[in-house]
All heavy atoms as TSV, in Angstrom:
chain	resi	resn	atom	element	x	y	z
A	1	MET	N	N	9.689	-9.964	-0.352
A	1	MET	CA	C	9.030	-8.880	-1.134
A	1	MET	C	C	9.750	-7.605	-0.871
A	1	MET	O	O	10.075	-7.218	0.308
A	1	MET	CB	C	7.604	-8.785	-0.518
A	1	MET	CG	C	6.723	-7.718	-1.223
A	1	MET	SD	S	5.035	-7.831	-0.861
A	1	MET	CE	C	4.488	-9.420	-1.109
A	2	ASP	N	N	10.227	-7.022	-1.979
A	2	ASP	CA	C	11.018	-5.775	-1.711
A	2	ASP	C	C	10.172	-4.431	-2.058
A	2	ASP	O	O	9.850	-4.066	-3.193
A	2	ASP	CB	C	12.097	-5.791	-2.835
A	2	ASP	CG	C	13.101	-4.750	-2.657
A	2	ASP	OD1	O	13.296	-4.220	-1.531
A	2	ASP	OD2	O	13.687	-4.272	-3.734
A	3	ILE	N	N	9.799	-3.900	-0.928
A	3	ILE	CA	C	8.950	-2.659	-0.967
A	3	ILE	C	C	9.742	-1.478	-0.476
A	3	ILE	O	O	10.352	-1.606	0.595
A	3	ILE	CB	C	7.623	-2.898	-0.220
A	3	ILE	CG1	C	6.823	-3.981	-0.742
A	3	ILE	CG2	C	6.783	-1.614	-0.225
A	3	ILE	CD1	C	5.579	-4.426	-0.008
A	4	LYS	N	N	9.666	-0.405	-1.089
A	4	LYS	CA	C	10.366	0.809	-0.643
A	4	LYS	C	C	9.414	1.967	-0.506
A	4	LYS	O	O	8.301	1.865	-1.092
A	4	LYS	CB	C	11.509	1.207	-1.586
A	4	LYS	CG	C	12.629	0.078	-1.600
A	4	LYS	CD	C	13.712	0.466	-2.512
A	4	LYS	CE	C	14.922	-0.496	-2.424
A	4	LYS	NZ	N	15.102	-1.290	-3.491
A	5	LEU	N	N	9.886	3.019	0.169
A	5	LEU	CA	C	9.007	4.266	0.285
A	5	LEU	C	C	8.750	4.775	-1.138
A	5	LEU	O	O	9.602	4.843	-1.945
A	5	LEU	CB	C	9.725	5.237	1.135
A	5	LEU	CG	C	9.866	5.031	2.552
A	5	LEU	CD1	C	10.600	6.111	3.294
A	5	LEU	CD2	C	8.473	4.830	3.185
A	6	GLY	N	N	7.476	5.205	-1.362
A	6	GLY	CA	C	7.079	5.725	-2.653
A	6	GLY	C	C	6.547	4.734	-3.632
A	6	GLY	O	O	5.899	5.178	-4.743
A	7	ASP	N	N	6.742	3.569	-3.427
A	7	ASP	CA	C	6.262	2.530	-4.320
A	7	ASP	C	C	4.717	2.446	-4.207
A	7	ASP	O	O	4.039	2.791	-3.234
A	7	ASP	CB	C	6.623	1.094	-4.039
A	7	ASP	CG	C	8.144	0.830	-4.212
A	7	ASP	OD1	O	8.726	1.721	-4.881
A	7	ASP	OD2	O	8.693	-0.151	-3.831
A	8	THR	N	N	4.041	2.055	-5.284
A	8	THR	CA	C	2.640	1.896	-5.292
A	8	THR	C	C	2.264	0.431	-5.278
A	8	THR	O	O	2.844	-0.416	-6.053
A	8	THR	CB	C	1.994	2.414	-6.566
A	8	THR	OG1	O	2.322	3.834	-6.758
A	8	THR	CG2	C	0.564	2.283	-6.738
A	9	VAL	N	N	1.400	0.027	-4.370
A	9	VAL	CA	C	1.026	-1.280	-4.182
A	9	VAL	C	C	-0.459	-1.592	-4.538
A	9	VAL	O	O	-1.288	-0.637	-4.323
A	9	VAL	CB	C	1.208	-1.912	-2.747
A	9	VAL	CG1	C	2.741	-1.937	-2.447
A	9	VAL	CG2	C	0.494	-0.991	-1.633
A	10	VAL	N	N	-0.759	-2.641	-5.133
A	10	VAL	CA	C	-2.189	-3.005	-5.546
A	10	VAL	C	C	-2.607	-4.096	-4.636
A	10	VAL	O	O	-1.881	-5.144	-4.471
A	10	VAL	CB	C	-2.240	-3.525	-7.082
A	10	VAL	CG1	C	-3.653	-3.899	-7.314
A	10	VAL	CG2	C	-1.655	-2.504	-7.964
A	11	MET	N	N	-3.603	-3.850	-3.797
A	11	MET	CA	C	-4.031	-4.680	-2.782
A	11	MET	C	C	-5.119	-5.698	-3.331
A	11	MET	O	O	-5.783	-5.372	-4.329
A	11	MET	CB	C	-4.694	-3.955	-1.611
A	11	MET	CG	C	-3.684	-2.914	-1.037
A	11	MET	SD	S	-2.278	-3.678	-0.261
A	11	MET	CE	C	-2.915	-4.069	1.293
A	12	LYS	N	N	-5.345	-6.845	-2.673
A	12	LYS	CA	C	-6.317	-7.768	-3.099
A	12	LYS	C	C	-7.740	-7.233	-2.792
A	12	LYS	O	O	-8.654	-7.385	-3.611
A	12	LYS	CB	C	-6.210	-9.113	-2.355
A	12	LYS	CG	C	-4.902	-9.841	-2.754
A	12	LYS	CD	C	-4.839	-11.209	-1.891
A	12	LYS	CE	C	-3.613	-11.948	-2.342
A	12	LYS	NZ	N	-3.360	-13.069	-1.517
A	13	LYS	N	N	-7.964	-6.560	-1.654
A	13	LYS	CA	C	-9.313	-6.017	-1.290
A	13	LYS	C	C	-9.193	-4.536	-1.468
A	13	LYS	O	O	-8.132	-3.912	-1.440
A	13	LYS	CB	C	-9.556	-6.241	0.100
A	13	LYS	CG	C	-9.770	-7.666	0.540
A	13	LYS	CD	C	-10.190	-7.973	1.871
A	13	LYS	CE	C	-10.497	-9.277	2.243
A	13	LYS	NZ	N	-10.831	-9.511	3.604
A	14	GLN	N	N	-10.325	-3.928	-2.013
A	14	GLN	CA	C	-10.297	-2.518	-2.266
A	14	GLN	C	C	-10.683	-1.672	-1.042
A	14	GLN	O	O	-11.337	-2.255	-0.062
A	14	GLN	CB	C	-11.307	-2.193	-3.299
A	14	GLN	CG	C	-12.751	-2.494	-3.076
A	14	GLN	CD	C	-13.605	-2.273	-4.332
A	14	GLN	OE1	O	-13.127	-2.022	-5.370
A	14	GLN	NE2	N	-14.863	-2.314	-4.135
A	15	HIS	N	N	-10.304	-0.395	-1.108
A	15	HIS	CA	C	-10.668	0.656	-0.103
A	15	HIS	C	C	-12.100	0.887	-0.238
A	15	HIS	O	O	-12.649	0.793	-1.305
A	15	HIS	CB	C	-9.775	1.790	-0.300
A	15	HIS	CG	C	-9.777	2.818	0.831
A	15	HIS	ND1	N	-10.405	3.993	0.632
A	15	HIS	CD2	C	-9.379	2.761	2.069
A	15	HIS	CE1	C	-10.221	4.745	1.755
A	15	HIS	NE2	N	-9.639	3.861	2.610
A	16	PRO	N	N	-12.819	1.330	0.863
A	16	PRO	CA	C	-14.325	1.679	0.591
A	16	PRO	C	C	-14.523	2.630	-0.522
A	16	PRO	O	O	-15.625	2.722	-0.902
A	16	PRO	CB	C	-14.565	2.236	2.133
A	16	PRO	CG	C	-13.685	1.471	2.966
A	16	PRO	CD	C	-12.290	1.400	2.270
A	17	CYS	N	N	-13.585	3.473	-0.890
A	17	CYS	CA	C	-13.737	4.407	-1.906
A	17	CYS	C	C	-13.825	3.742	-3.292
A	17	CYS	O	O	-14.037	4.397	-4.296
A	17	CYS	CB	C	-12.793	5.577	-1.877
A	17	CYS	SG	S	-11.054	5.127	-2.340
A	18	GLY	N	N	-13.283	2.499	-3.408
A	18	GLY	CA	C	-13.236	1.719	-4.595
A	18	GLY	C	C	-11.895	1.545	-5.256
A	18	GLY	O	O	-11.697	0.754	-6.203
A	19	SER	N	N	-10.853	2.161	-4.723
A	19	SER	CA	C	-9.565	2.092	-5.260
A	19	SER	C	C	-8.780	0.862	-4.568
A	19	SER	O	O	-9.062	0.539	-3.464
A	19	SER	CB	C	-8.695	3.323	-4.960
A	19	SER	OG	O	-7.347	3.171	-5.473
A	20	LYS	N	N	-7.949	0.271	-5.306
A	20	LYS	CA	C	-7.063	-0.785	-4.851
A	20	LYS	C	C	-5.632	-0.401	-4.834
A	20	LYS	O	O	-4.752	-1.169	-4.324
A	20	LYS	CB	C	-7.185	-2.096	-5.803
A	20	LYS	CG	C	-8.571	-2.826	-5.579
A	20	LYS	CD	C	-8.517	-4.133	-6.356
A	20	LYS	CE	C	-9.798	-4.797	-6.141
A	20	LYS	NZ	N	-9.747	-6.206	-6.777
A	21	GLU	N	N	-5.253	0.768	-5.269
A	21	GLU	CA	C	-3.886	1.257	-5.340
A	21	GLU	C	C	-3.551	2.232	-4.225
A	21	GLU	O	O	-4.413	3.062	-3.893
A	21	GLU	CB	C	-3.745	1.969	-6.704
A	21	GLU	CG	C	-3.761	0.977	-7.828
A	21	GLU	CD	C	-3.232	1.579	-9.122
A	21	GLU	OE1	O	-2.977	2.829	-9.226
A	21	GLU	OE2	O	-3.143	0.889	-10.089
A	22	PHE	N	N	-2.460	1.961	-3.581
A	22	PHE	CA	C	-2.041	2.722	-2.366
A	22	PHE	C	C	-0.542	3.018	-2.564
A	22	PHE	O	O	0.197	2.283	-3.136
A	22	PHE	CB	C	-2.139	1.918	-1.161
A	22	PHE	CG	C	-3.574	1.576	-0.711
A	22	PHE	CD1	C	-4.325	0.531	-1.282
A	22	PHE	CD2	C	-4.279	2.448	0.210
A	22	PHE	CE1	C	-5.491	0.223	-0.938
A	22	PHE	CE2	C	-5.601	2.152	0.536
A	22	PHE	CZ	C	-6.241	1.078	0.035
A	23	GLU	N	N	-0.051	4.210	-2.021
A	23	GLU	CA	C	1.236	4.619	-2.071
A	23	GLU	C	C	1.772	4.350	-0.672
A	23	GLU	O	O	1.165	4.593	0.348
A	23	GLU	CB	C	1.379	6.133	-2.334
A	23	GLU	CG	C	2.840	6.619	-2.368
A	23	GLU	CD	C	2.985	8.053	-2.344
A	23	GLU	OE1	O	1.963	8.742	-2.643
A	23	GLU	OE2	O	4.103	8.601	-2.209
A	24	VAL	N	N	3.087	3.744	-0.600
A	24	VAL	CA	C	3.812	3.456	0.647
A	24	VAL	C	C	4.394	4.580	1.211
A	24	VAL	O	O	5.237	5.198	0.484
A	24	VAL	CB	C	4.783	2.349	0.449
A	24	VAL	CG1	C	5.522	1.974	1.789
A	24	VAL	CG2	C	4.152	1.048	-0.146
A	25	THR	N	N	3.943	5.150	2.378
A	25	THR	CA	C	4.487	6.425	2.859
A	25	THR	C	C	5.347	6.070	4.221
A	25	THR	O	O	6.034	6.929	4.654
A	25	THR	CB	C	3.449	7.401	3.281
A	25	THR	OG1	O	2.474	6.777	4.160
A	25	THR	CG2	C	2.727	7.868	1.983
A	26	ARG	N	N	5.259	4.848	4.750
A	26	ARG	CA	C	6.057	4.521	5.929
A	26	ARG	C	C	6.186	2.966	5.940
A	26	ARG	O	O	5.347	2.255	5.657
A	26	ARG	CB	C	5.414	5.043	7.167
A	26	ARG	CG	C	6.073	4.645	8.346
A	26	ARG	CD	C	5.421	5.260	9.660
A	26	ARG	NE	N	6.119	4.688	10.876
A	26	ARG	CZ	C	5.513	4.229	11.934
A	26	ARG	NH1	N	4.190	4.118	11.880
A	26	ARG	NH2	N	6.072	3.674	12.841
A	27	LEU	N	N	7.422	2.519	6.260
A	27	LEU	CA	C	7.727	1.155	6.484
A	27	LEU	C	C	8.206	0.834	7.923
A	27	LEU	O	O	8.724	1.790	8.624
A	27	LEU	CB	C	8.764	0.781	5.475
A	27	LEU	CG	C	8.512	0.815	4.035
A	27	LEU	CD1	C	9.731	0.505	3.249
A	27	LEU	CD2	C	7.418	-0.157	3.730
A	28	GLY	N	N	8.075	-0.305	8.319
A	28	GLY	CA	C	8.449	-0.639	9.643
A	28	GLY	C	C	7.701	-1.840	10.188
A	28	GLY	O	O	7.319	-2.723	9.391
A	29	VAL	N	N	7.268	-1.823	11.492
A	29	VAL	CA	C	6.447	-2.898	12.050
A	29	VAL	C	C	5.142	-2.822	11.327
A	29	VAL	O	O	4.458	-3.751	11.030
A	29	VAL	CB	C	6.280	-2.772	13.504
A	29	VAL	CG1	C	5.416	-3.864	14.092
A	29	VAL	CG2	C	7.675	-3.087	14.208
A	30	ASP	N	N	4.668	-1.570	11.168
A	30	ASP	CA	C	3.437	-1.244	10.403
A	30	ASP	C	C	3.692	-0.539	9.123
A	30	ASP	O	O	4.833	0.086	8.944
A	30	ASP	CB	C	2.575	-0.281	11.173
A	30	ASP	CG	C	2.046	-0.904	12.508
A	30	ASP	OD1	O	1.810	-2.161	12.482
A	30	ASP	OD2	O	1.865	-0.172	13.534
A	31	TYR	N	N	2.889	-0.710	8.085
A	31	TYR	CA	C	2.961	0.000	6.829
A	31	TYR	C	C	1.928	1.067	6.897
A	31	TYR	O	O	0.823	0.848	7.286
A	31	TYR	CB	C	2.664	-0.946	5.615
A	31	TYR	CG	C	3.697	-1.881	5.252
A	31	TYR	CD1	C	3.516	-2.754	4.185
A	31	TYR	CD2	C	5.023	-1.961	5.855
A	31	TYR	CE1	C	4.499	-3.690	3.844
A	31	TYR	CE2	C	5.888	-2.809	5.489
A	31	TYR	CZ	C	5.619	-3.771	4.446
A	31	TYR	OH	O	6.619	-4.612	4.049
A	32	LYS	N	N	2.344	2.285	6.457
A	32	LYS	CA	C	1.418	3.341	6.264
A	32	LYS	C	C	1.180	3.525	4.706
A	32	LYS	O	O	2.074	3.734	4.053
A	32	LYS	CB	C	1.926	4.623	6.977
A	32	LYS	CG	C	0.933	5.769	6.919
A	32	LYS	CD	C	1.546	6.924	7.776
A	32	LYS	CE	C	0.490	7.955	8.060
A	32	LYS	NZ	N	1.000	9.054	8.893
A	33	LEU	N	N	-0.074	3.439	4.386
A	33	LEU	CA	C	-0.479	3.401	3.019
A	33	LEU	C	C	-1.485	4.623	2.753
A	33	LEU	O	O	-2.347	4.908	3.546
A	33	LEU	CB	C	-1.099	2.174	2.615
A	33	LEU	CG	C	-0.257	0.784	2.872
A	33	LEU	CD1	C	-1.226	-0.348	2.595
A	33	LEU	CD2	C	0.905	0.757	2.128
A	34	LYS	N	N	-1.201	5.270	1.674
A	34	LYS	CA	C	-2.072	6.389	1.324
A	34	LYS	C	C	-2.938	6.026	0.026
A	34	LYS	O	O	-2.231	5.560	-1.077
A	34	LYS	CB	C	-1.195	7.575	1.043
A	34	LYS	CG	C	-2.067	8.848	0.644
A	34	LYS	CD	C	-1.148	9.998	0.314
A	34	LYS	CE	C	-1.938	11.210	-0.030
A	34	LYS	NZ	N	-1.076	12.370	-0.289
A	35	CYS	N	N	-4.135	5.997	0.197
A	35	CYS	CA	C	-5.081	5.713	-0.897
A	35	CYS	C	C	-4.781	6.719	-2.114
A	35	CYS	O	O	-4.883	7.908	-1.848
A	35	CYS	CB	C	-6.543	5.744	-0.504
A	35	CYS	SG	S	-7.708	5.345	-1.856
A	36	LEU	N	N	-4.645	6.237	-3.274
A	36	LEU	CA	C	-4.378	7.054	-4.418
A	36	LEU	C	C	-5.645	7.765	-4.907
A	36	LEU	O	O	-5.552	8.750	-5.711
A	36	LEU	CB	C	-3.699	6.410	-5.496
A	36	LEU	CG	C	-2.187	5.956	-5.221
A	36	LEU	CD1	C	-1.568	5.216	-6.345
A	36	LEU	CD2	C	-1.371	7.078	-4.738
A	37	LYS	N	N	-6.862	7.306	-4.585
A	37	LYS	CA	C	-8.024	7.907	-5.096
A	37	LYS	C	C	-8.679	8.947	-4.105
A	37	LYS	O	O	-8.839	10.056	-4.602
A	37	LYS	CB	C	-9.120	6.796	-5.291
A	37	LYS	CG	C	-10.427	7.225	-5.946
A	37	LYS	CD	C	-11.443	6.225	-6.099
A	37	LYS	CE	C	-12.644	6.663	-6.837
A	37	LYS	NZ	N	-13.678	5.624	-7.060
A	38	CYS	N	N	-8.746	8.719	-2.902
A	38	CYS	CA	C	-9.281	9.669	-1.890
A	38	CYS	C	C	-8.257	10.299	-0.965
A	38	CYS	O	O	-8.635	11.248	-0.349
A	38	CYS	CB	C	-10.416	8.946	-1.108
A	38	CYS	SG	S	-9.748	7.676	0.078
A	39	GLY	N	N	-6.965	9.783	-0.975
A	39	GLY	CA	C	-6.054	10.455	-0.043
A	39	GLY	C	C	-6.106	9.995	1.284
A	39	GLY	O	O	-5.174	10.590	2.162
A	40	ARG	N	N	-6.963	9.141	1.808
A	40	ARG	CA	C	-6.915	8.745	3.099
A	40	ARG	C	C	-5.731	7.857	3.444
A	40	ARG	O	O	-5.215	7.155	2.585
A	40	ARG	CB	C	-8.193	7.965	3.370
A	40	ARG	CG	C	-8.245	7.362	4.772
A	40	ARG	CD	C	-9.456	7.545	5.634
A	40	ARG	NE	N	-10.361	8.530	5.119
A	40	ARG	CZ	C	-11.223	9.131	5.904
A	40	ARG	NH1	N	-11.229	8.798	7.154
A	40	ARG	NH2	N	-12.129	9.840	5.367
A	41	GLU	N	N	-5.229	7.938	4.697
A	41	GLU	CA	C	-3.921	7.127	4.978
A	41	GLU	C	C	-4.375	6.179	6.083
A	41	GLU	O	O	-5.202	6.400	6.981
A	41	GLU	CB	C	-2.876	8.100	5.674
A	41	GLU	CG	C	-2.237	8.952	4.548
A	41	GLU	CD	C	-1.220	9.841	5.137
A	41	GLU	OE1	O	-1.096	10.054	6.311
A	41	GLU	OE2	O	-0.326	10.190	4.234
A	42	VAL	N	N	-3.946	4.877	5.896
A	42	VAL	CA	C	-4.264	3.860	6.741
A	42	VAL	C	C	-2.938	3.116	7.253
A	42	VAL	O	O	-2.081	3.046	6.533
A	42	VAL	CB	C	-5.211	2.777	6.112
A	42	VAL	CG1	C	-6.513	3.372	5.891
A	42	VAL	CG2	C	-4.625	2.204	4.889
A	43	MET	N	N	-2.952	2.702	8.475
A	43	MET	CA	C	-1.893	1.857	9.005
A	43	MET	C	C	-2.266	0.396	9.149
A	43	MET	O	O	-3.311	0.220	9.655
A	43	MET	CB	C	-1.461	2.414	10.471
A	43	MET	CG	C	-1.057	3.869	10.475
A	43	MET	SD	S	0.717	4.047	10.082
A	43	MET	CE	C	1.524	3.309	11.488
A	44	ILE	N	N	-1.381	-0.388	8.638
A	44	ILE	CA	C	-1.702	-1.827	8.592
A	44	ILE	C	C	-0.447	-2.572	9.053
A	44	ILE	O	O	0.687	-2.213	8.643
A	44	ILE	CB	C	-1.951	-2.384	7.115
A	44	ILE	CG1	C	-3.148	-1.560	6.615
A	44	ILE	CG2	C	-2.227	-3.784	7.002
A	44	ILE	CD1	C	-3.454	-1.836	5.074
A	45	PRO	N	N	-0.608	-3.670	9.983
A	45	PRO	CA	C	0.444	-4.443	10.294
A	45	PRO	C	C	1.246	-5.069	9.172
A	45	PRO	O	O	0.648	-5.395	8.189
A	45	PRO	CB	C	-0.075	-5.479	11.267
A	45	PRO	CG	C	-1.468	-4.915	11.688
A	45	PRO	CD	C	-1.905	-4.084	10.609
A	46	ARG	N	N	2.562	-5.190	9.289
A	46	ARG	CA	C	3.427	-5.599	8.126
A	46	ARG	C	C	2.976	-6.951	7.581
A	46	ARG	O	O	2.794	-7.169	6.398
A	46	ARG	CB	C	4.771	-5.685	8.566
A	46	ARG	CG	C	5.766	-6.369	7.558
A	46	ARG	CD	C	7.118	-6.557	8.128
A	46	ARG	NE	N	7.875	-5.425	8.325
A	46	ARG	CZ	C	8.897	-5.067	7.480
A	46	ARG	NH1	N	9.120	-5.711	6.498
A	46	ARG	NH2	N	9.449	-3.883	7.679
A	47	ILE	N	N	2.720	-7.940	8.510
A	47	ILE	CA	C	2.294	-9.288	8.104
A	47	ILE	C	C	0.940	-9.247	7.268
A	47	ILE	O	O	0.827	-9.843	6.315
A	47	ILE	CB	C	2.221	-10.167	9.333
A	47	ILE	CG1	C	3.635	-10.334	9.966
A	47	ILE	CG2	C	1.637	-11.572	8.946
A	47	ILE	CD1	C	3.589	-11.115	11.255
A	48	LYS	N	N	-0.034	-8.538	7.847
A	48	LYS	CA	C	-1.242	-8.495	7.088
A	48	LYS	C	C	-1.210	-7.763	5.794
A	48	LYS	O	O	-1.742	-8.206	4.699
A	48	LYS	CB	C	-2.207	-7.686	8.033
A	48	LYS	CG	C	-3.680	-7.737	7.390
A	48	LYS	CD	C	-4.685	-7.073	8.429
A	48	LYS	CE	C	-6.137	-7.085	7.824
A	48	LYS	NZ	N	-7.024	-6.463	8.654
A	49	ALA	N	N	-0.339	-6.736	5.695
A	49	ALA	CA	C	-0.172	-5.927	4.487
A	49	ALA	C	C	0.538	-6.948	3.501
A	49	ALA	O	O	0.157	-6.914	2.294
A	49	ALA	CB	C	0.607	-4.736	4.703
A	50	GLN	N	N	1.534	-7.723	3.836
A	50	GLN	CA	C	2.259	-8.524	2.917
A	50	GLN	C	C	1.346	-9.556	2.414
A	50	GLN	O	O	1.556	-10.012	1.235
A	50	GLN	CB	C	3.487	-9.065	3.503
A	50	GLN	CG	C	4.638	-7.966	3.651
A	50	GLN	CD	C	5.838	-8.580	4.384
A	50	GLN	OE1	O	5.878	-9.539	5.043
A	50	GLN	NE2	N	6.875	-7.759	4.208
A	51	LYS	N	N	0.384	-10.046	3.099
A	51	LYS	CA	C	-0.480	-11.090	2.653
A	51	LYS	C	C	-1.508	-10.605	1.662
A	51	LYS	O	O	-1.900	-11.276	0.811
A	51	LYS	CB	C	-1.260	-11.730	3.843
A	51	LYS	CG	C	-0.373	-12.636	4.690
A	51	LYS	CD	C	-1.264	-13.206	5.792
A	51	LYS	CE	C	-0.519	-14.029	6.723
A	51	LYS	NZ	N	-1.207	-14.578	7.859
A	52	ASN	N	N	-1.823	-9.230	1.826
A	52	ASN	CA	C	-2.871	-8.687	1.018
A	52	ASN	C	C	-2.312	-7.911	-0.254
A	52	ASN	O	O	-3.167	-7.433	-1.111
A	52	ASN	CB	C	-3.793	-7.681	1.799
A	52	ASN	CG	C	-4.595	-8.540	2.857
A	52	ASN	OD1	O	-5.109	-9.529	2.421
A	52	ASN	ND2	N	-4.888	-7.965	4.003
A	53	ILE	N	N	-1.158	-7.835	-0.418
A	53	ILE	CA	C	-0.451	-7.219	-1.602
A	53	ILE	C	C	-0.496	-8.023	-2.783
A	53	ILE	O	O	-0.009	-9.191	-2.681
A	53	ILE	CB	C	0.985	-6.578	-1.366
A	53	ILE	CG1	C	0.888	-5.537	-0.315
A	53	ILE	CG2	C	1.722	-6.068	-2.574
A	53	ILE	CD1	C	2.224	-5.058	0.302
A	54	LYS	N	N	-1.194	-7.558	-3.871
A	54	LYS	CA	C	-1.204	-8.390	-5.095
A	54	LYS	C	C	-0.014	-8.019	-6.042
A	54	LYS	O	O	0.500	-8.962	-6.641
A	54	LYS	CB	C	-2.537	-7.957	-5.724
A	54	LYS	CG	C	-2.968	-8.921	-6.876
A	54	LYS	CD	C	-4.446	-8.377	-7.329
A	54	LYS	CE	C	-5.029	-9.370	-8.182
A	54	LYS	NZ	N	-6.345	-8.909	-8.553
A	55	ALA	N	N	0.347	-6.759	-6.172
A	55	ALA	CA	C	1.408	-6.390	-7.149
A	55	ALA	C	C	2.007	-5.088	-6.604
A	55	ALA	O	O	1.553	-4.322	-5.714
A	55	ALA	CB	C	0.909	-6.189	-8.497
A	56	VAL	N	N	3.423	-4.912	-6.910
A	56	VAL	CA	C	4.057	-3.709	-6.515
A	56	VAL	C	C	4.530	-2.920	-7.795
A	56	VAL	O	O	5.190	-3.617	-8.711
A	56	VAL	CB	C	5.243	-4.151	-5.699
A	56	VAL	CG1	C	6.123	-2.930	-5.317
A	56	VAL	CG2	C	4.923	-4.928	-4.473
A	57	LYS	N	N	4.216	-1.773	-7.910
A	57	LYS	CA	C	4.700	-0.808	-8.896
A	57	LYS	C	C	5.810	0.045	-8.412
A	57	LYS	O	O	5.591	0.763	-7.393
A	57	LYS	CB	C	3.636	-0.073	-9.562
A	57	LYS	CG	C	2.514	-0.840	-10.048
A	57	LYS	CD	C	1.435	0.047	-10.617
A	57	LYS	CE	C	0.156	-0.727	-11.080
A	57	LYS	NZ	N	-0.896	0.161	-11.486
A	58	LYS	N	N	7.056	-0.076	-8.908
A	58	LYS	CA	C	8.107	0.683	-8.303
A	58	LYS	C	C	8.046	2.067	-8.563
A	58	LYS	O	O	7.437	2.564	-9.568
A	58	LYS	CB	C	9.455	0.100	-8.928
A	58	LYS	CG	C	9.762	-1.303	-8.582
A	58	LYS	CD	C	9.992	-1.458	-7.084
A	58	LYS	CE	C	10.223	-2.863	-6.716
A	58	LYS	NZ	N	10.227	-3.132	-5.332
A	59	ALA	N	N	8.504	2.904	-7.611
A	59	ALA	CA	C	8.462	4.401	-7.720
A	59	ALA	C	C	9.289	4.937	-8.856
A	59	ALA	O	O	8.882	5.982	-9.525
A	59	ALA	CB	C	8.892	5.101	-6.451
A	60	ASP	N	N	10.381	4.325	-9.256
A	60	ASP	CA	C	11.255	4.730	-10.314
A	60	ASP	C	C	10.792	4.446	-11.703
A	60	ASP	O	O	11.506	4.815	-12.703
A	60	ASP	CB	C	12.640	4.369	-10.079
A	60	ASP	CG	C	12.875	2.817	-9.977
A	60	ASP	OD1	O	11.763	2.144	-9.828
A	60	ASP	OD2	O	13.930	2.366	-9.905
A	61	GLU	N	N	9.814	3.580	-11.886
A	61	GLU	CA	C	9.325	3.283	-13.117
A	61	GLU	C	C	8.397	4.324	-13.832
A	61	GLU	O	O	7.720	4.935	-13.134
A	61	GLU	CB	C	8.607	1.873	-13.175
A	61	GLU	CG	C	9.509	0.758	-12.844
A	61	GLU	CD	C	8.793	-0.547	-12.764
A	61	GLU	OE1	O	7.580	-0.625	-12.853
A	61	GLU	OE2	O	9.454	-1.585	-12.647
């Protein structure tokens, strides 16, 4: 899975605010994702994030 900073990911489960789309703001052992609806940032372990990602929208598209 090729994910870069600034990409938008669509998760399988939604955030409590109702959105499934997040912007990737940090990569590494953990992913830092920013909810595109409410702006809240969450840290998720890489393995868990990769299992829960449904689709990736590239930042340059």
